[in-house]
C-alpha angles and dihedrals in degrees: 000000000000131000092269130045111219116228117203094199121023096199094051090048095049097045112116138030127323134189109230130206117176136176121202120199125189102207093189096053099026093233125140133200138173139216125204124183149090134296118202120194104197133172117286122211108255095024135301131064136289108223113207120178123186135166145100124311118198116198124165087357091299115122117209135166115260136185143163137184128210135173120232107198128185108274136209119278099043115262093038130097135228106213116208138175116250091261090058098256112141117256106172145313123254125207114170097168090114093039091249134071137174120204133179128212120184112210114184104304095337126089123216114201115188127195117195120195125184111209100181141322092298106032136059136159139208133194121193116194111195119194133171144088094300101038144031105178144146117203113189118186133186119199123197121183114244120219 
């Protein structure tokens, strides 16, 4: 088995429930936080998946509930996904056919660069590097499929 695990269809692969562990590092301030929770990719009316993540985020030793929702729509070419915010704005594309994908998302003057790596049928990883005048962050997330 190689370093990456190719996925012929991103939406089929992601469907279901995943355990999430994330570290968040602020490179400018030296602070570190962590998120632990669950991401569920459920069916979306009209096709695609509704991504809902919820859990506990600890920052500066203060735990607080956190959640987010995204829409993963069928992309072009087939097997890829078009990831959007809940209001329909584009976030990034996702092509896991090689087992690895890099996507950019400009946000005001900051640039989010995401690297997605599929390790096997039940594990994948993402790293978002955020650089700009407002942020200097690294968000590293491990996903493990739940039964």
